[in-house]
C-alpha positions, 0 to 999 in steps of 0.5 A: 558629642565626639567620644573618640579617646586620644592617643598617645600623641595627644591627637586622637588620630591620624586621618590620610587624604590624596588625590588621584587621577586627573587634576580639577579645579576644587581638589585644594578647597577639598584639601583645605576643608579636610585638613583644616576642620579634622586639625580642629576636631584634634587629629593629625593629617597626613598628605599622599603625594602624588596619587596612590603613588606616594602610598606604594613609594613609602619606605618604612624607616623612621631614618629615610627621606619621605618627602617626595612621598607624604607630608603633614599638613597644616592649616597653615600649608592649606590656608591659601590653596583652597582659592586655586586650581590644581591639587598642591599634593600632585596627582598619578594614575597609579593603581598599587593592584596593578603596578608594572615592574617598571613601576615598582618601587626601589625598595620593593624590586626584590619582593615583586618582579612579575610583569604586573603587581599588587602591592596591597600588602605592602600598602597596608604595612605603610599605613600601619607605619604611619597609624593612619586611622581613616584614610580619604581618597579623593578622585574619580571611579579608577582612584576610588576604585582601590579605596573599595579594595582597601575597605574591603580589606578592612581600613577604614575609608571615606571616599570624596567623588572627583572628575571632569565627566561627572561619572561617579555612580551614585552621585548627582554632582563630581569636584570640577564638573562645573568648572568644566561646564564653566569653561567648555560655555566660555571658549565656545561662546569665544570662538563663536566670533571666529566661526560667524567671521569665516561661515565655518562648523565649529566642531568642539571636542570635550571630555567624556569617555564613557558619559557625555554630561560634559557635551549635554550640559553646555549644548543645554545651556545653549553654547552649541546646536549640537551635541554627540555622546559616547551613550549614542552612536551617531549617523555622520551623514545626519549629523552634517545634515543637521549642522548645514540646517543650524547654519543657514538658519543662523543669521551670521552663518555659522553651527557648533556642535560639541562632541565627546572624547569616547563618541564614535559614528556608524563605521568609526571606532573609538578613537584614541591618541596613543596605543599606551594604557594607564594602571586602570587599563584606559588608553588616552582618548583624542581624535574624534573631534578631527575625524568628525571635522574631517567628515562634515566638511567632505559630506558638507556639500551636499546639503550646501548646494555643492559646496564644502563647509569648512571647519575650525575643530579645536579639541578643549582638554587641559583648557578646561582643567586648569585655572582656579574653581569656579563658584561651586566647584569651590562650595561643594568640595568645602562641603564634602570635605566636611561631611567626611570628618563628619562621618569621622568623628561618628565612627562609620566609615566604607562610605562615598560622600555624594550629592543627591537631590540637591542634597549632601549625603552619603553612600556605600563606597561600593556603590564605585565599582558596583555600578556604572553612571551614564547619560539615560539617552531614552530620558535626556537625548533626542536621537533624532536632533541630536541634542538634549531634551528640553522638557519635564524640568520640575524636580529634576536635580541642580544639573538635570541630567544626574545619570542615577 
């Protein structure tokens, strides 16, 4: 039984939530689950817009128009969004502890004039202004790292993991991962017809800045002959030889490789699409797929009787981010949202809701910043064949490669 006392407004309290970082299918189902459950339990729910940007943009004046920064969520507002992709609250990569001078909200510029500014004191005042009792950030390790900061400041935080890369530590699953894998498999299979028609190599660049889960799982499912991942610096000559071998063995005379955006090969550096860095210090990755395509074509005559093999190169990018969530990214966000409210009803905070070994659970939120989640190369990746290992499946989690 919940013994939380109601405040003067008739509510037990106020829960705020936001979505930060890249959009993924599954965010709207999480928002819907939290809102409907919390309202039914007697809470008011506030949704901040544009991630942490809405929090720092708030003007602490009851007469101010803050509709661009937050909205009070209702069952009517969220009921239909659970079937759709993206986030209806919108998102950003804002980091309140590292706000550039140009991005400081206008009404705070006299107070914060450094090149980089920590707006946490005003964040805490903004949350107090709205009488917020609990905060539920939904995001990847960057977005959630500021949730850790708030928890250390004494604010009550329950975090929900979301990222296409599935690389938030402490959990086997992050919202968005299944749909990403599903889309990757579908697109790879669709492009096979072109690769076969022209007897080419098919090189697909997929998400994965530091961790190669989005390349490993589709390859494990049979959508590629080879995959290269950030955790292992591969040899481009070896990859070319393997693709030539795969192509010769294929009756339709083509081969497929998935390339993580953060992968590198001997003699090459990590590829960035531009030099700009976001508020978390990350430059945008992109281009390794094209470099790999160019190199395997250049080297292919050595293993193809002196004739170059042409390449179809495709960066999947937002093609796997967009659209509606699949079944898993409809069910897991619903469960995560309800888990978060369960913890609030128990008076618990400072936790990350997770899936571990097929069971829903929660762990200390500090795990987000105290460890990293990578593919265990020795256990799961065959460095000689540049593909996942296909053995020892007994007692493994649903997605096999959990990184814990």
